[in-house]
C-alpha positions in Angstrom: 25.8 -18.2 24.4 24.8 -21.5 22.9 23.8 -20.9 19.1 21.9 -24.6 19.0 19.6 -23.2 21.6 18.4 -20.3 19.2 18.3 -22.7 16.1 14.5 -23.4 16.3 13.8 -19.6 17.2 15.6 -18.6 14.0 13.7 -21.1 12.2 10.5 -20.1 13.3 11.4 -16.5 12.3 12.4 -17.3 9.1 9.2 -19.0 8.1 7.1 -16.4 9.7 8.9 -14.1 7.6 8.9 -16.0 4.4 4.8 -16.5 4.7 4.4 -12.9 3.2 6.9 -13.1 1.1 5.6 -16.2 -0.5 1.8 -14.8 -0.8 2.9 -11.6 -2.5 5.2 -13.8 -5.1 1.7 -16.1 -6.1 -0.2 -12.6 -6.3 2.4 -10.9 -8.3 2.6 -13.9 -10.3 -1.2 -14.4 -11.2 -1.7 -17.2 -8.9 -3.9 -15.9 -6.4 -5.6 -12.9 -4.1 -8.5 -11.3 -4.8 -6.8 -8.8 -7.6 -6.4 -11.9 -9.8 -8.1 -11.3 -13.2 -9.5 -14.9 -13.3 -11.7 -17.0 -15.5 -15.1 -15.5 -14.1 -16.0 -12.1 -12.7 -19.3 -11.0 -11.3 -20.4 -7.4 -13.3 -23.6 -6.8 -11.7 -27.0 -8.2 -10.1 -30.6 -7.4 -9.5 -32.7 -8.7 -7.2 -36.3 -9.7 -8.6 -37.7 -11.0 -5.2 -36.4 -12.2 -1.8 -35.4 -15.4 -3.8 -34.9 -14.7 -7.4 -32.4 -12.8 -9.0 -30.5 -11.8 -12.3 -26.7 -11.8 -12.2 -24.5 -11.2 -14.9 -21.1 -13.0 -14.9 -18.0 -12.3 -17.2 -16.5 -15.5 -18.7 -12.8 -14.5 -19.7 -11.9 -17.0 -22.5 -8.9 -15.7 -24.5 -8.9 -12.2 -26.0 -12.5 -11.7 -25.8 -14.7 -12.0 -22.6 -18.6 -13.1 -23.1 -21.0 -12.1 -20.2 -23.6 -14.4 -18.8 -26.9 -13.4 -17.9 -28.4 -15.7 -15.4 -31.6 -16.3 -13.7 -30.6 -17.5 -10.1 -33.4 -19.2 -7.8 -32.8 -21.5 -4.8 -33.5 -24.4 -7.1 -31.7 -23.6 -10.0 -29.2 -21.2 -12.2 -30.5 -20.5 -15.8 -28.5 -19.1 -18.5 -30.7 -16.6 -20.1 -28.5 -15.2 -22.5 -25.0 -14.6 -23.8 -23.3 -11.6 -24.9 -19.9 -10.2 -26.2 -18.4 -8.5 -23.2 -17.9 -4.5 -23.7 -14.5 -2.9 -23.0 -16.0 -1.1 -20.2 -19.1 -1.6 -17.7 -22.0 0.5 -19.0 -23.0 3.3 -16.7 -26.0 1.7 -16.2 -24.9 -1.5 -14.8 -22.7 0.3 -12.2 -23.7 -0.1 -8.7 -26.0 2.7 -7.7 -24.3 2.7 -4.0 -20.9 3.7 -5.4 -21.4 7.3 -5.4 -22.8 7.6 -2.0 -20.1 5.4 -0.7 -17.3 7.5 -2.2 -19.1 10.9 -0.7 -19.2 8.9 2.6 -15.4 8.4 2.4 -14.9 11.8 1.4 -17.0 13.2 4.6 -15.1 10.7 6.7 -11.6 12.0 5.5 -12.3 15.7 5.6 -13.4 15.3 9.1 -10.6 13.2 10.2 -8.3 16.0 8.5 -9.3 19.4 10.6 -6.0 20.9 8.8 -7.8 20.7 5.5 -4.7 19.0 3.8 -5.8 17.1 0.7 -5.3 13.5 1.4 -5.2 12.6 -2.4 -1.8 14.2 -2.7 -0.3 11.3 -0.3 
């Protein structure tokens, strides 16, 4: 068997295997990925009309973050106020859909698990 004909195939396999490893290292190092704690983070939003919303965005600047309360319309974004970011998101700002979604996930897991074993134990 001639190894020179396998060289391009081995190079392709090496590159394909290297891509997930490099992406994992970048995310692990804090340089990318959706789990990264970046400079900005969406906290909450409220639709006032089909074209207007109030949005709270957390701005991480050093040890203490700030919340920017923004008025968003199709033609402009206005800073309504700036607040010191709390340690935890208050219950009033949590998504009202979080509990129903969790209930749907629980129902789906129990319906797909006829033996009744607890999926949370995995």
